[in-house]
C-alpha positions in Angstrom: 0.0 0.0 0.0 1.2 3.5 -0.9 1.4 5.6 2.2 0.9 9.3 2.4 4.2 9.7 4.2 6.0 8.1 1.3 4.4 10.5 -1.1 5.3 13.5 1.0 8.9 12.4 1.2 9.0 12.0 -2.6 7.1 15.1 -3.7 7.5 17.6 -0.9 10.3 19.7 -2.6 8.1 20.0 -5.7 5.1 20.9 -3.6 6.9 23.7 -1.8 8.2 25.0 -5.1 4.8 25.1 -6.9 2.4 25.8 -4.0 4.5 26.9 -1.1 3.3 30.5 -1.3 -0.3 29.2 -0.8 0.3 27.1 2.2 -1.1 28.2 5.5 0.8 27.6 8.8 -1.7 24.9 9.8 -1.1 23.1 6.5 2.7 23.3 6.9 2.3 21.8 10.3 0.1 19.0 9.0 2.6 18.3 6.2 5.4 18.0 8.7 3.4 15.8 11.1 2.1 13.4 8.4 5.6 13.1 6.8 7.0 11.7 10.1 3.9 9.6 11.1 5.0 6.0 12.0 8.3 6.4 10.2 11.9 6.2 11.3 12.0 9.9 11.8 9.1 9.9 14.3 9.7 9.8 18.1 9.9 6.3 19.4 8.2 4.4 22.2 9.7 1.3 23.9 7.3 -1.6 24.3 7.7 -4.8 26.1 5.8 -8.1 25.8 4.3 -9.4 29.0 4.7 -13.0 27.9 8.1 -13.4 26.3 9.7 -10.2 27.6 10.9 -9.0 24.2 11.4 -5.3 23.9 11.1 -3.3 20.7 11.0 0.4 19.7 7.9 1.4 17.8 7.5 4.8 16.1 4.7 7.1 17.3 1.8 8.1 15.1 1.4 11.8 14.5 -2.2 12.0 15.8 -3.1 14.8 13.4 -6.8 15.0 12.5 -5.9 15.2 8.8 -3.8 12.0 8.8 -5.5 9.1 7.0 -4.5 6.4 9.5 -4.8 8.3 12.8 -7.7 9.3 15.0 -9.7 6.1 14.4 -10.5 5.8 18.1 -11.6 9.5 18.3 -13.8 9.0 15.3 -15.6 6.1 16.9 -16.1 8.1 20.1 -17.7 11.0 18.2 -19.9 8.6 16.4 -21.0 6.9 19.5 -21.9 10.2 21.2 -24.1 11.2 18.2 -25.8 7.8 18.1 -26.6 8.0 21.8 -28.4 11.3 21.2 -30.7 9.9 18.5 -34.4 10.5 19.0 -37.3 8.6 17.6 -38.1 10.9 14.7 -37.6 11.0 10.9 -34.1 12.4 10.1 -33.1 14.6 7.2 -29.8 15.5 5.7 -29.7 19.1 4.6 -26.6 20.2 2.6 -25.8 23.9 2.3 -23.3 24.6 -0.5 -21.2 27.7 -1.0 -21.4 28.9 -4.7 -18.3 28.8 -6.8 -18.1 32.6 -6.9 -17.5 32.8 -3.2 -14.9 30.0 -2.9 -11.9 32.4 -3.4 -13.3 34.6 -0.6 -13.7 31.6 1.6 -10.1 30.4 1.0 -8.7 33.9 1.8 -10.7 34.3 5.0 -11.2 30.8 6.3 -11.4 31.7 10.0 -14.3 34.1 9.2 -16.2 32.3 6.4 -16.2 28.7 7.7 -17.9 29.6 11.1 -20.3 31.9 9.2 -21.2 29.2 6.8 -22.2 26.8 9.6 -23.9 29.4 11.8 -26.0 30.7 8.9 -27.0 27.2 7.9 -28.2 26.6 11.5 -30.0 29.9 11.8 -31.9 29.1 8.6 -33.1 25.7 9.9 -34.0 27.2 13.3 -36.1 30.0 11.8 -37.9 27.6 9.5 -38.6 25.3 12.5 -39.9 28.1 14.7 -42.2 29.4 11.9 -43.5 25.9 11.0 -47.0 25.3 12.2 -46.3 21.7 13.3 -43.0 22.3 15.0 -43.1 25.9 16.3 -40.1 25.5 18.5 -36.3 25.1 18.5 -35.0 22.1 16.6 -31.7 20.2 17.0 -29.0 19.4 14.4 -25.5 18.0 14.0 -23.4 20.0 11.5 -20.3 18.9 9.8 -18.2 21.2 7.6 -16.7 19.7 4.4 -14.3 21.6 2.2 -13.8 18.9 -0.5 -15.7 17.3 -3.3 -15.4 13.6 -4.0 -12.6 14.5 -6.5 -10.9 16.4 -3.7 -11.4 19.8 -5.3 -12.1 22.8 -3.0 -15.8 22.8 -2.5 -17.0 24.2 0.9 -20.4 22.9 2.1 -22.1 22.1 5.4 -24.1 18.9 6.2 -26.8 19.2 8.8 -28.3 16.0 10.2 -31.6 17.2 11.7 -34.6 15.3 13.1 -38.0 16.5 12.0 -38.8 17.4 15.7 -38.5 20.4 18.0 -38.4 20.8 21.8 -40.4 23.6 23.4 -38.6 24.0 26.7 -41.0 26.6 28.1 -44.1 24.5 27.7 -42.4 21.2 28.1 -43.7 20.0 24.7 -42.1 17.7 22.2 -43.3 18.1 18.6 -42.6 16.0 15.6 -43.2 16.5 11.9 -43.4 13.4 9.7 -45.4 14.2 6.5 -46.3 10.7 5.3 -46.4 10.4 1.5 -49.8 9.7 0.0 -48.8 7.3 -2.7 -46.4 4.4 -2.9 -44.2 6.2 -5.5 -43.7 9.1 -3.1 -42.9 6.7 -0.3 -40.3 5.0 -2.3 -38.8 8.3 -3.3 -38.6 9.5 0.3 -37.1 6.2 1.4 -34.4 6.5 -1.3 -33.5 9.9 0.0 -35.0 12.1 -2.8 -38.0 13.4 -0.9 -38.2 16.9 0.6 -40.8 16.4 3.3 -39.2 18.7 5.9 -38.9 22.1 4.3 -38.8 23.4 0.8 -35.2 23.3 -0.5 -35.8 26.4 -2.7 -37.1 28.4 0.3 -34.1 27.2 2.4 -31.7 28.3 -0.3 -33.2 31.8 -0.5 -33.1 32.4 3.2 -29.6 30.9 3.6 -28.3 33.1 0.7 -29.7 36.3 2.4 -28.3 35.4 5.8 -24.8 34.5 4.6 -24.4 37.6 2.4 -25.6 39.8 5.2 -23.0 38.2 7.6 -20.2 38.6 5.1 -21.0 42.2 4.5 -21.3 42.8 8.3 -17.8 41.4 8.7 -16.4 43.9 6.2 -15.6 41.4 3.5 -15.8 42.5 -0.1 -18.2 40.4 -2.2 -17.7 39.6 -5.8 -19.4 41.7 -8.4 -21.6 38.9 -9.7 -23.3 36.3 -7.6 -25.8 33.6 -8.6 -29.4 34.4 -7.8 -30.1 30.7 -7.1 -28.1 28.8 -4.6 -28.1 25.0 -3.9 -29.6 23.5 -0.8 -30.3 19.8 -0.8 -32.8 18.3 1.7 -33.4 14.5 1.7 -34.9 12.0 4.1 -32.3 9.7 5.8 -34.6 7.5 7.9 -33.4 7.2 11.5 -30.2 9.1 10.9 -27.7 6.4 11.6 -26.4 6.0 8.1 -26.0 9.7 7.6 -23.9 10.0 10.8 -21.8 7.0 9.8 -21.1 8.8 6.5 -20.2 12.1 8.1 -18.0 10.4 10.7 -16.0 8.7 8.0 -14.3 12.0 7.0 -14.3 13.8 10.3 -11.0 12.8 11.8 -9.0 10.8 9.2 -8.5 13.3 6.4 -10.2 13.4 3.0 -8.5 10.4 1.3 -7.8 6.9 2.6 -4.5 5.3 1.7 -6.3 2.3 0.4 -7.7 4.6 -2.4 -4.2 5.7 -3.5 -3.7 3.1 -6.3 -0.4 4.0 -7.9 2.6 6.3 -8.0 4.7 6.2 -11.1 6.3 8.7 -13.5 5.8 11.5 -11.0 2.0 11.1 -11.0 -0.4 9.7 -8.4 -3.6 7.9 -9.2 -6.4 7.7 -6.6 -9.9 6.3 -6.6 -13.1 8.1 -5.7 -16.8 7.5 -6.1 -18.5 9.6 -8.8 -21.4 11.6 -7.5 -23.6 11.2 -10.6 -23.0 7.6 -11.6 -22.3 6.2 -8.1 -19.5 4.1 -9.6 -15.8 4.2 -8.8 -13.7 6.5 -10.9 -10.0 7.3 -11.1 -8.1 10.6 -11.2 -4.4 11.0 -12.0 -2.4 14.1 -11.0 1.2 15.1 -10.6 2.4 14.2 -7.1 2.8 17.8 -6.0 -0.8 18.7 -7.1 -2.1 15.6 -5.3 -0.5 16.7 -2.1 -1.9 20.2 -2.6 -5.4 18.8 -3.0 -5.0 17.0 0.4 -3.5 19.9 2.2 -5.9 22.6 1.1 -8.6 20.8 3.2 -6.7 21.1 6.5 -8.6 23.5 8.6 -6.8 26.4 10.4 -5.9 25.7 14.0 -8.8 26.1 16.4 -11.6 25.6 13.9 -13.9 22.7 14.6 -15.3 20.7 11.7 -18.3 19.4 13.7 -20.8 21.2 15.9 -24.1 20.4 17.6 -27.0 22.9 17.8 -30.4 23.3 19.5 -31.5 20.5 21.8 -28.6 18.3 20.5 -26.0 20.8 21.9 -24.0 19.4 24.8 -25.5 22.1 27.1 -28.9 20.5 26.5 -27.8 17.0 27.3 -29.8 16.7 30.5 -33.0 17.8 28.8 -32.5 15.4 26.0 -31.9 12.5 28.4 -34.9 13.3 30.4 -36.9 13.6 27.2 -35.8 10.1 26.1 -36.5 8.7 29.5 -40.0 10.1 30.2 -41.6 10.7 26.8 -39.8 8.7 24.1 -38.6 5.2 23.4 -34.9 5.2 24.0 -32.9 4.5 20.9 -30.1 2.0 21.2 -27.1 2.5 18.9 -26.2 -0.3 16.5 -23.7 -2.9 17.7 -21.1 -1.9 15.1 -21.0 1.6 16.6 -20.5 0.6 20.2 -17.6 2.2 21.9 -14.4 0.2 21.7 -11.3 0.5 23.8 -8.1 1.5 22.2 -6.4 -1.3 20.3 -4.2 -3.6 22.3 -0.8 -4.3 20.9 0.1 -8.0 20.6 3.5 -9.5 20.2 4.1 -12.3 17.7 3.8 -14.8 20.6 0.3 -13.5 21.4 1.2 -11.6 24.6 0.1 -8.1 25.3 2.6 -5.2 24.9 2.9 -2.5 27.5 4.7 0.8 26.8 7.7 1.5 29.0 8.9 4.8 27.6 7.4 7.3 25.2 8.6 10.1 23.0 12.2 9.0 22.7 14.3 10.6 20.0 15.3 8.2 17.3 19.0 8.1 18.4 18.1 7.2 22.0 15.6 4.7 20.8 18.2 3.0 18.6 20.7 2.6 21.4 17.9 1.5 23.8 16.8 -1.2 21.3 20.4 -2.4 20.8 20.9 -2.8 24.5 17.6 -4.5 24.9 18.3 -7.0 22.1 21.8 -7.7 23.5 20.3 -8.5 26.9 17.7 -10.9 25.5 18.1 -14.6 26.3 18.3 -15.6 22.7 19.0 -13.7 19.5 16.3 -12.9 17.1 16.7 -11.6 13.5 16.0 -7.9 12.9 12.7 -7.2 11.1 12.4 -4.8 8.2 9.7 -2.6 9.7 9.4 -1.7 13.4 5.7 -2.6 13.4 6.2 -6.0 11.9 5.5 -8.9 14.3 2.9 -6.8 16.2 -0.9 -7.1 15.7 -3.7 -5.0 17.1 -7.0 -6.2 18.3 
C-alpha cells in the first residue's frame, strides 16, 4: 500500500516550489506531522511483551486529524456520542453549498467564512422550524463542515443532520413532523432519499443566501461583483439518521483520502480512486504528485476551527433535557452494535502476549541505542525485522 508519508517524502520539494506560497501555517504543520507519522523519523516508544519479555521500539503516530491512519478511536467516540443522542423521529440530511463565486473569498478568509457558513445554515433551519405550524419550537441538528468534493477539489459545504422534531422547553412539549407520502411512489422516493418532506429546499436556499451575504457584509468582506441568484440546498430523508452519521464520521478525523484509495505512484504522478457523485461508480483521477499533495493539504482547517458542531437541543449544554426527554416521553434509541464504543487497540506480540509501553517520546537516536541494549540482553538472538511494526498485531 502506498502511504501518504512516502508521497510527502517524494514530492515535498516540488510541492513547496509550486504551491509553497499558498500554504497556511496549519497546512505546513500538517505536512510535517504526516511526513513523520510512524516512520523512522518519528519519536519512538519502547514496548515490552508481557509473555516473552521481548522489547522493541515502535514509532509514534502523528495523531493529526488530517492523517488518514490516525484518530480512528476518536472518530468512533464521536460517532457513539451522536448515536446515543438519536431521538425517535424521521431524520433529514440538509446540505448547504457555497457557490463557486465565493470560494476564493472563503479560501482567503477561512477563519471568518467557515464559522459563518455553519452558523447561517443553523440559523436558517432554526427560523424555519420556529415558523413551521407543526414544530413551532427550537430544533436540534448536528453540523459537519466539508471543504472537499469527491474529486478532492475545493468545495466548501455544510451537512446538517436534523430530526423532524422540535423541543419547546418553556411548555415542556415535544413536537414531531413526519409528513407521510400519500402514494407508494412518493414513499419509495422518500425512502431513497430524494423526498423533501421537511422544508422546501428552494425556500431554504433563498433564506440561507440572504443570511450568509448579510453576515459577510457585516464582517467587512468585499463580495464579488456577480453572484448567482439561485443557490443550492439539498434536503433529503435519511430515515433514523444512523447511516448519515456514519457517512459524516468517516471523513471527520481521518482526512479526505484513505491510503487504500491511492492506487499507484509512477512517473511522478499519483492515481487515486473516488466515487463519482452522478453515476455512483468508482472513478480514477491522476495528478502530478505535488498537485495531489496540494489537494490533500488545502482541506486542512486552520488551528482552532472545529469541523463538527451540535445545535439546539442536541447541543452538549442540553444533554440533561435530552436524556430526560428520552427517558420520560420517548422510546430510547439504542445505537447499533457496530457503533458501540471500543477500547483503544491492544498491541500484541508475535507470541500473542500483550505489549505494554515502558517509555514514550524517545528521540530516534536514543531509541536506537535502547533497542540495541535490549536485544543484547535478550536470552536468545532474534533476526531484525524490516519494519518496526512487523510482528505486532492490534485487536
